[in-house]
TORNUTOR-750920 format. One record per atom (N, C-alpha, C): residue number from 1; residue in one letter; chain; atom name; x, y, z. Coordinates in steps of 0.001 Angstrom, whole numbers, plus 500000, padded with zeros to 6 digits. Layout:
<atoms>
@nr = NUM rest = A kette = A atom = CA u = X v = Y w = Z
...
</atoms>
This chain:
<atoms>
@nr = 1 rest = X kette = A atom = N u = 796389 v = 746522 w = 401581
@nr = 1 rest = X kette = A atom = CA u = 795204 v = 746608 w = 402039
@nr = 1 rest = X kette = A atom = C u = 795523 v = 748258 w = 401706
@nr = 2 rest = X kette = A atom = N u = 794056 v = 749184 w = 402020
@nr = 2 rest = X kette = A atom = CA u = 794649 v = 750755 w = 401326
@nr = 2 rest = X kette = A atom = C u = 794329 v = 750923 w = 402915
@nr = 3 rest = X kette = A atom = N u = 794337 v = 752713 w = 402638
@nr = 3 rest = X kette = A atom = CA u = 794612 v = 753053 w = 404326
@nr = 3 rest = X kette = A atom = C u = 793365 v = 753547 w = 404714
@nr = 4 rest = X kette = A atom = N u = 793229 v = 753233 w = 405786
@nr = 4 rest = X kette = A atom = CA u = 791919 v = 753069 w = 406786
@nr = 4 rest = X kette = A atom = C u = 792078 v = 755022 w = 407696
@nr = 5 rest = X kette = A atom = N u = 791068 v = 755241 w = 407441
@nr = 5 rest = X kette = A atom = CA u = 789958 v = 756141 w = 407781
@nr = 5 rest = X kette = A atom = C u = 789331 v = 756668 w = 408412
@nr = 6 rest = X kette = A atom = N u = 789460 v = 756704 w = 409847
@nr = 6 rest = X kette = A atom = CA u = 788180 v = 756622 w = 410808
@nr = 6 rest = X kette = A atom = C u = 787657 v = 757950 w = 409983
@nr = 7 rest = X kette = A atom = N u = 786029 v = 757603 w = 410515
@nr = 7 rest = X kette = A atom = CA u = 784652 v = 758927 w = 410827
@nr = 7 rest = X kette = A atom = C u = 784745 v = 759159 w = 411430
@nr = 8 rest = X kette = A atom = N u = 784611 v = 760957 w = 411267
@nr = 8 rest = X kette = A atom = CA u = 784555 v = 761473 w = 412619
@nr = 8 rest = X kette = A atom = C u = 783152 v = 761152 w = 413319
@nr = 9 rest = X kette = A atom = N u = 783149 v = 761228 w = 414487
@nr = 9 rest = X kette = A atom = CA u = 782286 v = 760701 w = 415672
@nr = 9 rest = X kette = A atom = C u = 780613 v = 761894 w = 415416
@nr = 10 rest = X kette = A atom = N u = 780957 v = 762835 w = 415545
@nr = 10 rest = X kette = A atom = CA u = 779933 v = 763650 w = 415003
@nr = 10 rest = X kette = A atom = C u = 779124 v = 763396 w = 413587
@nr = 11 rest = X kette = A atom = N u = 779439 v = 762906 w = 412542
@nr = 11 rest = X kette = A atom = CA u = 778751 v = 761629 w = 411655
@nr = 11 rest = X kette = A atom = C u = 778214 v = 760676 w = 412172
@nr = 12 rest = X kette = A atom = N u = 776780 v = 760733 w = 411748
@nr = 12 rest = X kette = A atom = CA u = 776097 v = 758953 w = 411959
@nr = 12 rest = X kette = A atom = C u = 776269 v = 758501 w = 411129
@nr = 13 rest = X kette = A atom = N u = 776242 v = 757413 w = 411958
@nr = 13 rest = X kette = A atom = CA u = 776709 v = 755847 w = 411233
@nr = 13 rest = X kette = A atom = C u = 776170 v = 754759 w = 412060
@nr = 14 rest = X kette = A atom = N u = 774830 v = 753707 w = 411384
@nr = 14 rest = X kette = A atom = CA u = 775120 v = 752894 w = 411833
@nr = 14 rest = X kette = A atom = C u = 776098 v = 751445 w = 412258
@nr = 15 rest = X kette = A atom = N u = 775825 v = 751363 w = 413308
@nr = 15 rest = X kette = A atom = CA u = 776869 v = 750420 w = 413578
@nr = 15 rest = X kette = A atom = C u = 776845 v = 748892 w = 412761
@nr = 16 rest = X kette = A atom = N u = 777602 v = 748426 w = 412765
@nr = 16 rest = X kette = A atom = CA u = 777542 v = 746809 w = 411924
@nr = 16 rest = X kette = A atom = C u = 776479 v = 746242 w = 412494
@nr = 17 rest = X kette = A atom = N u = 775596 v = 745452 w = 411587
@nr = 17 rest = X kette = A atom = CA u = 774745 v = 744707 w = 411968
@nr = 17 rest = X kette = A atom = C u = 775297 v = 743201 w = 412619
@nr = 18 rest = X kette = A atom = N u = 775904 v = 742964 w = 411679
@nr = 18 rest = X kette = A atom = CA u = 777111 v = 741828 w = 412293
@nr = 18 rest = X kette = A atom = C u = 777966 v = 741575 w = 413928
@nr = 19 rest = X kette = A atom = N u = 778512 v = 743050 w = 414040
@nr = 19 rest = X kette = A atom = CA u = 779098 v = 742988 w = 414958
@nr = 19 rest = X kette = A atom = C u = 779143 v = 744006 w = 415952
@nr = 20 rest = X kette = A atom = N u = 778178 v = 745131 w = 415579
@nr = 20 rest = X kette = A atom = CA u = 778212 v = 746300 w = 416345
@nr = 20 rest = X kette = A atom = C u = 779254 v = 747159 w = 416325
@nr = 21 rest = X kette = A atom = N u = 780443 v = 747082 w = 415733
@nr = 21 rest = X kette = A atom = CA u = 781583 v = 747976 w = 415647
@nr = 21 rest = X kette = A atom = C u = 781219 v = 749069 w = 414389
@nr = 22 rest = X kette = A atom = N u = 781542 v = 750724 w = 414660
@nr = 22 rest = X kette = A atom = CA u = 781440 v = 751589 w = 414245
@nr = 22 rest = X kette = A atom = C u = 782176 v = 751561 w = 412851
@nr = 23 rest = X kette = A atom = N u = 781401 v = 751981 w = 411990
@nr = 23 rest = X kette = A atom = CA u = 782609 v = 751727 w = 410217
@nr = 23 rest = X kette = A atom = C u = 783479 v = 752557 w = 410050
@nr = 24 rest = X kette = A atom = N u = 784264 v = 752034 w = 409107
@nr = 24 rest = X kette = A atom = CA u = 785850 v = 752799 w = 408479
@nr = 24 rest = X kette = A atom = C u = 785672 v = 752906 w = 407497
@nr = 25 rest = X kette = A atom = N u = 786450 v = 754337 w = 407035
@nr = 25 rest = X kette = A atom = CA u = 786122 v = 754161 w = 405485
@nr = 25 rest = X kette = A atom = C u = 787945 v = 753801 w = 404822
@nr = 26 rest = X kette = A atom = N u = 787732 v = 752831 w = 404136
@nr = 26 rest = X kette = A atom = CA u = 789180 v = 752449 w = 403473
@nr = 26 rest = X kette = A atom = C u = 789802 v = 753197 w = 402264
@nr = 27 rest = X kette = A atom = N u = 790786 v = 753391 w = 401662
@nr = 27 rest = X kette = A atom = CA u = 791288 v = 753884 w = 400512
@nr = 27 rest = X kette = A atom = C u = 791479 v = 753062 w = 400073
@nr = 28 rest = X kette = A atom = N u = 791433 v = 752568 w = 398810
@nr = 28 rest = X kette = A atom = CA u = 792356 v = 751870 w = 397601
@nr = 28 rest = X kette = A atom = C u = 792641 v = 752122 w = 396181
@nr = 29 rest = X kette = A atom = N u = 793569 v = 752477 w = 396405
@nr = 29 rest = X kette = A atom = CA u = 794386 v = 753019 w = 394710
@nr = 29 rest = X kette = A atom = C u = 793124 v = 754265 w = 394412
@nr = 30 rest = X kette = A atom = N u = 792999 v = 755849 w = 395274
@nr = 30 rest = X kette = A atom = CA u = 792101 v = 756387 w = 394453
@nr = 30 rest = X kette = A atom = C u = 790744 v = 756258 w = 394877
@nr = 31 rest = X kette = A atom = N u = 789714 v = 755210 w = 395362
@nr = 31 rest = X kette = A atom = CA u = 788309 v = 754910 w = 395480
@nr = 31 rest = X kette = A atom = C u = 788451 v = 754722 w = 396973
@nr = 32 rest = X kette = A atom = N u = 787400 v = 754693 w = 397570
@nr = 32 rest = X kette = A atom = CA u = 786586 v = 755158 w = 398687
@nr = 32 rest = X kette = A atom = C u = 785703 v = 753853 w = 398772
@nr = 33 rest = X kette = A atom = N u = 785906 v = 753092 w = 400139
@nr = 33 rest = X kette = A atom = CA u = 784729 v = 751882 w = 400447
@nr = 33 rest = X kette = A atom = C u = 784655 v = 752233 w = 401993
@nr = 34 rest = X kette = A atom = N u = 783376 v = 751697 w = 402452
@nr = 34 rest = X kette = A atom = CA u = 782810 v = 752307 w = 404105
@nr = 34 rest = X kette = A atom = C u = 782633 v = 750673 w = 404141
@nr = 35 rest = X kette = A atom = N u = 783416 v = 750007 w = 405658
@nr = 35 rest = X kette = A atom = CA u = 783498 v = 748984 w = 406027
@nr = 35 rest = X kette = A atom = C u = 783189 v = 748159 w = 407198
@nr = 36 rest = X kette = A atom = N u = 783331 v = 747377 w = 407599
@nr = 36 rest = X kette = A atom = CA u = 783680 v = 747257 w = 409154
@nr = 36 rest = X kette = A atom = C u = 784797 v = 746564 w = 409816
@nr = 37 rest = X kette = A atom = N u = 784854 v = 747265 w = 410353
@nr = 37 rest = X kette = A atom = CA u = 786706 v = 747177 w = 410635
@nr = 37 rest = X kette = A atom = C u = 786956 v = 746198 w = 411453
@nr = 38 rest = X kette = A atom = N u = 785984 v = 745696 w = 411524
@nr = 38 rest = X kette = A atom = CA u = 786955 v = 743809 w = 412385
@nr = 38 rest = X kette = A atom = C u = 786762 v = 742948 w = 411445
@nr = 39 rest = X kette = A atom = N u = 785617 v = 742876 w = 410565
@nr = 39 rest = X kette = A atom = CA u = 786009 v = 741421 w = 409668
@nr = 39 rest = X kette = A atom = C u = 785649 v = 742178 w = 408128
@nr = 40 rest = X kette = A atom = N u = 786527 v = 741876 w = 407370
@nr = 40 rest = X kette = A atom = CA u = 786369 v = 742343 w = 405496
@nr = 40 rest = X kette = A atom = C u = 784922 v = 741717 w = 405007
@nr = 41 rest = X kette = A atom = N u = 784380 v = 741078 w = 405527
@nr = 41 rest = X kette = A atom = CA u = 783589 v = 740296 w = 405027
@nr = 41 rest = X kette = A atom = C u = 781988 v = 740314 w = 405070
@nr = 42 rest = X kette = A atom = N u = 781773 v = 740840 w = 406280
@nr = 42 rest = X kette = A atom = CA u = 780718 v = 742017 w = 406779
@nr = 42 rest = X kette = A atom = C u = 780188 v = 743095 w = 405597
@nr = 43 rest = X kette = A atom = N u = 780012 v = 743398 w = 405297
@nr = 43 rest = X kette = A atom = CA u = 778969 v = 743946 w = 404363
@nr = 43 rest = X kette = A atom = C u = 780095 v = 745327 w = 403770
@nr = 44 rest = X kette = A atom = N u = 779988 v = 746109 w = 403178
@nr = 44 rest = X kette = A atom = CA u = 780956 v = 747065 w = 402925
@nr = 44 rest = X kette = A atom = C u = 780221 v = 747516 w = 401469
@nr = 45 rest = X kette = A atom = N u = 780475 v = 749111 w = 401046
@nr = 45 rest = X kette = A atom = CA u = 779991 v = 749508 w = 399857
@nr = 45 rest = X kette = A atom = C u = 780711 v = 749470 w = 399161
@nr = 46 rest = X kette = A atom = N u = 780531 v = 750042 w = 397436
@nr = 46 rest = X kette = A atom = CA u = 781067 v = 749812 w = 396361
@nr = 46 rest = X kette = A atom = C u = 782368 v = 750866 w = 396569
@nr = 47 rest = X kette = A atom = N u = 783223 v = 750581 w = 395692
@nr = 47 rest = X kette = A atom = CA u = 784721 v = 751466 w = 396019
@nr = 47 rest = X kette = A atom = C u = 784096 v = 752542 w = 394433
@nr = 48 rest = X kette = A atom = N u = 784260 v = 753735 w = 395182
@nr = 48 rest = X kette = A atom = CA u = 784409 v = 754840 w = 394555
@nr = 48 rest = X kette = A atom = C u = 784036 v = 756221 w = 395988
@nr = 49 rest = X kette = A atom = N u = 782817 v = 756912 w = 395611
@nr = 49 rest = X kette = A atom = CA u = 783377 v = 757932 w = 396301
@nr = 49 rest = X kette = A atom = C u = 782458 v = 757393 w = 398134
@nr = 50 rest = X kette = A atom = N u = 782789 v = 757789 w = 399039
@nr = 50 rest = X kette = A atom = CA u = 782668 v = 757261 w = 400503
@nr = 50 rest = X kette = A atom = C u = 780741 v = 757780 w = 400737
@nr = 51 rest = X kette = A atom = N u = 780532 v = 757004 w = 400889
@nr = 51 rest = X kette = A atom = CA u = 778559 v = 756333 w = 400645
@nr = 51 rest = X kette = A atom = C u = 778533 v = 755824 w = 401990
@nr = 52 rest = X kette = A atom = N u = 778010 v = 756455 w = 403244
@nr = 52 rest = X kette = A atom = CA u = 777601 v = 756382 w = 404599
@nr = 52 rest = X kette = A atom = C u = 776224 v = 756478 w = 404038
@nr = 53 rest = X kette = A atom = N u = 775416 v = 756834 w = 403559
@nr = 53 rest = X kette = A atom = CA u = 773968 v = 756300 w = 403175
@nr = 53 rest = X kette = A atom = C u = 773756 v = 755163 w = 403059
@nr = 54 rest = X kette = A atom = N u = 774690 v = 754637 w = 401816
@nr = 54 rest = X kette = A atom = CA u = 774456 v = 753098 w = 401696
@nr = 54 rest = X kette = A atom = C u = 774608 v = 752426 w = 402893
@nr = 55 rest = X kette = A atom = N u = 775808 v = 752618 w = 403447
@nr = 55 rest = X kette = A atom = CA u = 776133 v = 751767 w = 404783
@nr = 55 rest = X kette = A atom = C u = 775007 v = 751603 w = 405748
@nr = 56 rest = X kette = A atom = N u = 775017 v = 753062 w = 405926
@nr = 56 rest = X kette = A atom = CA u = 773289 v = 753112 w = 406721
@nr = 56 rest = X kette = A atom = C u = 772087 v = 752258 w = 406270
@nr = 57 rest = X kette = A atom = N u = 771581 v = 752427 w = 405528
@nr = 57 rest = X kette = A atom = CA u = 770350 v = 751843 w = 404512
@nr = 57 rest = X kette = A atom = C u = 770793 v = 750148 w = 404791
@nr = 58 rest = X kette = A atom = N u = 771725 v = 749893 w = 404317
@nr = 58 rest = X kette = A atom = CA u = 772334 v = 748223 w = 404871
@nr = 58 rest = X kette = A atom = C u = 772128 v = 747712 w = 406024
@nr = 59 rest = X kette = A atom = N u = 772764 v = 748892 w = 407421
@nr = 59 rest = X kette = A atom = CA u = 772970 v = 748410 w = 407861
@nr = 59 rest = X kette = A atom = C u = 772187 v = 748440 w = 409541
@nr = 60 rest = X kette = A atom = N u = 770659 v = 749708 w = 408953
@nr = 60 rest = X kette = A atom = CA u = 769545 v = 749335 w = 409809
@nr = 60 rest = X kette = A atom = C u = 769091 v = 748132 w = 410285
@nr = 61 rest = X kette = A atom = N u = 768897 v = 748205 w = 411805
@nr = 61 rest = X kette = A atom = CA u = 768150 v = 747085 w = 412231
@nr = 61 rest = X kette = A atom = C u = 766632 v = 747719 w = 412216
@nr = 62 rest = X kette = A atom = N u = 765839 v = 746797 w = 411840
@nr = 62 rest = X kette = A atom = CA u = 764083 v = 747046 w = 411590
@nr = 62 rest = X kette = A atom = C u = 763918 v = 746315 w = 412481
@nr = 63 rest = X kette = A atom = N u = 762428 v = 746999 w = 413212
@nr = 63 rest = X kette = A atom = CA u = 761739 v = 746337 w = 414406
@nr = 63 rest = X kette = A atom = C u = 760757 v = 744665 w = 413391
@nr = 64 rest = X kette = A atom = N u = 761111 v = 743696 w = 414268
@nr = 64 rest = X kette = A atom = CA u = 760492 v = 742591 w = 413916
@nr = 64 rest = X kette = A atom = C u = 758736 v = 743230 w = 413854
@nr = 65 rest = X kette = A atom = N u = 758538 v = 742143 w = 412402
@nr = 65 rest = X kette = A atom = CA u = 756807 v = 741912 w = 411621
@nr = 65 rest = X kette = A atom = C u = 756631 v = 741859 w = 413029
@nr = 66 rest = X kette = A atom = N u = 754714 v = 741902 w = 413100
@nr = 66 rest = X kette = A atom = CA u = 753610 v = 741745 w = 413791
@nr = 66 rest = X kette = A atom = C u = 753477 v = 742140 w = 414745
@nr = 67 rest = X kette = A atom = N u = 752946 v = 742180 w = 416055
@nr = 67 rest = X kette = A atom = CA u = 752372 v = 742534 w = 417348
@nr = 67 rest = X kette = A atom = C u = 753039 v = 742208 w = 418185
@nr = 68 rest = X kette = A atom = N u = 754384 v = 742232 w = 418535
@nr = 68 rest = X kette = A atom = CA u = 754580 v = 741772 w = 419549
@nr = 68 rest = X kette = A atom = C u = 753933 v = 741494 w = 420878
@nr = 69 rest = X kette = A atom = N u = 753428 v = 742414 w = 421566
@nr = 69 rest = X kette = A atom = CA u = 752223 v = 742559 w = 422746
@nr = 69 rest = X kette = A atom = C u = 751502 v = 741493 w = 422606
@nr = 70 rest = X kette = A atom = N u = 750204 v = 741068 w = 421076
@nr = 70 rest = X kette = A atom = CA u = 749700 v = 740161 w = 421656
@nr = 70 rest = X kette = A atom = C u = 750098 v = 739048 w = 420565
@nr = 71 rest = X kette = A atom = N u = 751009 v = 739045 w = 420380
@nr = 71 rest = X kette = A atom = CA u = 750892 v = 737684 w = 419011
@nr = 71 rest = X kette = A atom = C u = 750187 v = 737104 w = 418590
@nr = 72 rest = X kette = A atom = N u = 749693 v = 736542 w = 418018
@nr = 72 rest = X kette = A atom = CA u = 748679 v = 735902 w = 417556
@nr = 72 rest = X kette = A atom = C u = 748907 v = 734676 w = 416589
@nr = 73 rest = X kette = A atom = N u = 748113 v = 733311 w = 416960
@nr = 73 rest = X kette = A atom = CA u = 749096 v = 732335 w = 415883
@nr = 73 rest = X kette = A atom = C u = 747773 v = 732364 w = 414570
@nr = 74 rest = X kette = A atom = N u = 748521 v = 731880 w = 413971
@nr = 74 rest = X kette = A atom = CA u = 747595 v = 731882 w = 412070
@nr = 74 rest = X kette = A atom = C u = 746830 v = 731045 w = 412166
@nr = 75 rest = X kette = A atom = N u = 746009 v = 730875 w = 411786
@nr = 75 rest = X kette = A atom = CA u = 744484 v = 729745 w = 411765
@nr = 75 rest = X kette = A atom = C u = 744120 v = 728903 w = 410362
</atoms>
C-alpha cells in the first residue's frame, strides 16, 4: 500500500459516482493515482502524474436523457 495524500478542500473534485466519497491521491513507487478512499475497486486514474481532470470526467453525473417533465412513449 502506498502513501495516502488528501486532496485540499479548495480543489474541485467530483465525488465518487459509486459511493459519493471525496477522492484521495495514492503514491505508489513514485507514481500517483487518484482513487476512491472507501474501495479500491471503484474507478481510479492510471499511475503517473496526479490527474484530477480525468477523475472528474469519469465521475461526473449526467442528467437523464429525454424530457423528464413530459415523457412520451415511443410509437
